[in-house]
N, C-alpha and C positions, 0 to 999 in steps of 0.2 A: 105358196111359200115353201122354201126348201133350205135345209141346212145339213151340214156334215159335222160330226163331232165324235169324240171317243167317250165311252161311258160304261158304267157297271150296271148289270141287271139287278134290280132290287125287288121285283115281284113279277109274277106272271099268272095269268088266268086263262082258261079255255074260252074261246069265242068262236061261235059258228062251227062248221064241220071240221075244218082243217087249220083254223087260225087261232092265234092267241093274242091277248092284250098284255103288253109288257109295260113296266114302269122302269125307267132307267135314271141313273144319276150321272149327268154328263159334266164334263169339264167347263164348257163355255155356255151351256144353256140351262143348267140346273136340272131339276127333276122334271121329266117329261113322260107322258103316257101316249101309247099308240098301238096300232094293230100290226101284227106280223102275219101276213098271209102265208100259209103253208108252215107256220111255226110249230104245229103239232105233228108234222109228218115225221116219219122215221129218220129221214135224212137230217132234219133240223133238231129234233127232240134232244138228242144226246149232247149237243153243244149249248143249247139254251138252258143253262143252269144258273140259278141265283148266285151272284158273286163273280161270275165270269165277266171279262172285259171285252167290249165290242167296238168296232167301227160302225157308226150309226148314220144312216141317211134318212132324214125325216122329211116327209112331203105332206102338204095340206093345201086345201083350196083357200085358206085364209088363216091369219095369225091366231085367231081365237077358235078356230074349228078343230075338230079332232082330225088326226092324221094317221099316217102309217109309216112303219119303218122297214127299210131293207137293212139287214145286219150282216156283219162279217166278224167272226171270232178273231180277236187279237191275242188274247191271253186267257187260257183256261186257269181258273183258280180253284174252284170247287172240287174237281176230280182228285186233286192231291190229298184231299181230306175225307174221301168217302168212307174210309175205314176208321176214322177218328171222330167219334161222336161229339167230343168236347169242342174240337175246332170247327166241326160242321155247325154245331149250335152257336158258336161264336160268329160265324159268317151270317147265319140266319138272324141272329139277334141284332147285329149291326145293320143289316139291310132293312130289318123291320123298323128299327129306330129311325133310320133315314126316311123310309116310306111315310111314317106317321108324322114326323116332326118337321121335315123340310117343306117350305112352301113351293107350290108349283111354279116352274119357269123362272126361278130366281137363281142366278149364278152365285156360287160361293166356292171360290177356288181353294180357300184354306181348308174348308171341310172336305172338299174333294181330295186334296193332296194328303191330308191326315188319314182319310179313309184308305186311299191307295197305299200309303206307307204301312198302315196297319196290316193290310192284306199281304203285302210283300213279306212282312216280318212274321207272319203266322207260322212259318216253318221253324222259327227259332225256339229254343227251350223255354225262354221267358215270355212266350206268346200271350199268356193271360195278363201279365203286367202291362204289356203293350196295349192289349185290348182295354184294360181299365183306364189307362192314360188316354186312349182314344175317346172313350166315353166322356172323360173330363174335358177334353178339348172340344168335343161337340157341345157340351153344356155351356162352355165358355163362349164359343162362337155364336151360339143362339142367344147370348145375352146375360148369362149368369156366371159371375166370377166366384171361384171357390178356392180356399187354401187347402190343397190336397196333402201337402207334406205331413201335417200333423195327424191326419186320419189314415193315411195309406200304410204306415208301417205296422199296422195291427194285423196284416195278413189279407189274403185274397178274399176270403168270405166277408170280412168286415168292409173291405174296399168296395166289393160289388153291392153290398147292402147300403153303403154310404151313397154310391152313385144312384142306386134305385130310388132312395129317398129324395135325392135332388131332382131326379126326373119326375117323380110323382108330385112333389110339392110345387115345382115350377112350371110343369108342362101338362102332365096327364090329368091331375085332379082339377086344376082351374079350367081346363078346356073339355072336361068330361070325355077324355080319351081312354081307351082300353090299353093297359100296359101289354107289350108284346109277349106272346106265349113263349117264344124261343129265348127271350131274355130271362124269363122265369126258369126255363129248362137249364140254361147255362149256369145260373146262380145255384140251382139245386145240385149240380155236379160238385160243388165246392162246400157243401154243408158238412 
């Protein structure tokens, strides 16, 4: 089996001597996991950063078998924020939420487009407002409607706490999942 798609890196882990296992959120194939041979080499290491956008070629011997990726960087996102702890935490928070909450191999173009739009707008001054709205759009697309307008005007700290409570009540507690570390970090920046 073979496919080609675009997608964002949402997690990576070392595997074997010079390879890594990556998890990506793609436009047309949803969340996928695979091996990148040579992914931990000096040549590749710098570009394989969580949040970066890639052209992905996935190959496997069967639809339900594990496969491997060959990847090509389309758009670096993360390097723009290496010196900005808050925005870096924002990227890691968002990708952690996607990693935990999205089902494997299910396409969701709305979530993908909202995520991409949020990353594009991270350079703006109101980036945290955009991130908060992105979280709410994720909650909505995963099946839980909420009325944001009455709760959001109380400030960033309360809005992040409101979203955290929605995530906990609807996803994390019922499914016995651990809330993402970087989401806690992001919220703590606004205490």
